[in-house]
C-alpha positions in Angstrom: 121.2 100.6 4.6 120.1 101.5 8.1 118.8 98.8 10.4 118.3 98.2 14.1 120.5 96.1 16.4 119.5 95.7 20.0 117.3 98.8 19.8 120.1 101.0 18.3 119.8 102.4 14.7 122.8 101.4 12.7 124.2 103.7 10.0 126.4 102.3 7.2 129.2 104.3 5.6 127.1 105.8 2.9 124.5 107.0 5.4 127.2 108.5 7.7 128.8 110.2 4.7 125.4 111.7 3.8 124.9 113.0 7.4 128.5 114.3 7.4 128.3 116.1 4.1 124.8 117.6 4.5 126.2 120.5 6.6 123.5 120.0 9.3 124.5 119.8 13.0 122.4 116.8 13.7 122.9 114.1 14.6 126.0 115.2 16.5 128.9 112.9 15.6 131.2 111.8 18.4 134.3 109.7 18.1 134.6 107.5 21.3 137.9 105.8 20.6 141.1 106.2 22.5 143.2 109.4 21.9 146.0 107.4 20.1 143.4 105.9 17.7 141.9 109.3 17.0 145.3 110.9 16.5 146.2 108.3 13.9 143.1 108.8 11.8 139.7 110.4 12.3 136.9 112.1 10.4 137.7 115.8 10.0 136.0 118.0 12.6 134.4 115.2 14.5 135.1 115.6 18.3 136.8 113.0 20.4 135.2 111.9 23.7 136.9 108.6 24.8 134.3 106.0 25.8 135.8 105.7 29.3 135.0 109.4 29.9 131.3 109.2 29.0 130.0 108.2 32.4 131.7 111.3 33.9 129.8 113.6 31.6 126.6 111.7 30.6 124.4 114.1 32.6 125.6 117.1 30.6 124.2 115.7 27.3 120.9 117.2 26.1 118.2 114.5 26.0 116.4 116.1 23.0 119.4 116.0 20.7 120.5 113.1 18.5 124.0 111.6 18.5 125.9 109.1 16.3 128.9 107.3 17.8 132.0 106.3 16.0 134.7 103.8 17.0 137.1 101.5 15.2 134.7 98.7 14.2 131.2 99.6 15.6 131.4 97.6 18.8 132.4 100.2 21.4 130.1 102.8 19.7 127.2 100.3 19.9 127.8 100.0 23.7 128.0 103.7 24.1 124.7 104.2 22.2 123.1 101.6 24.6 124.6 103.5 27.6 123.0 106.7 26.4 119.7 105.0 26.0 120.0 103.5 29.5 120.5 107.1 30.7 117.4 108.5 29.0 118.9 109.8 25.8 116.9 107.9 23.1 117.9 109.4 19.8 121.2 107.6 19.2 122.9 105.9 16.3 125.8 103.6 15.8 128.2 103.8 12.9 128.2 100.2 11.9 131.7 99.2 10.7 133.4 102.2 12.3 136.5 103.7 11.1 137.4 100.4 9.4 134.6 101.1 7.0 135.2 104.9 6.5 136.7 105.3 3.1 136.5 109.1 2.8 138.8 112.0 3.9 140.5 111.7 7.3 142.8 113.9 9.4 145.5 112.9 11.8 146.5 114.6 15.0 144.6 115.8 18.0 142.2 118.0 16.1 139.1 118.3 18.2 139.2 116.8 21.8 136.0 117.5 23.5 136.7 119.6 26.6 133.2 120.6 27.4 130.0 118.8 26.4 128.3 122.2 25.8 130.7 122.8 22.9 128.7 120.2 21.0 125.7 122.5 20.9 127.4 125.7 19.6 126.2 126.5 16.1 
């Protein structure tokens, strides 16, 4: 059940599955782990943008979109969501529990590294 932590809405695994399976493009899911973690196991189709690259591209994100961040346990994604809020992007979510909690289908390999933030908005 969703709850707030330090001003960030937390999604549990069932809520993330519902978002993932509903076929809608919002909120936009972003995996912010390191490339090796992503290659080992990730949610199919979810793009990778390592957390350490976020400051370089934060100004390219649309402020009127919503985003959910995914990491291993929910800690780095929480910090990323807070960073987005600090930069004027308010509609952000954290996947509480992260990939440790994800018990659905996963892929391995470097499926979808984000090369351009604008790719997130293509329908």
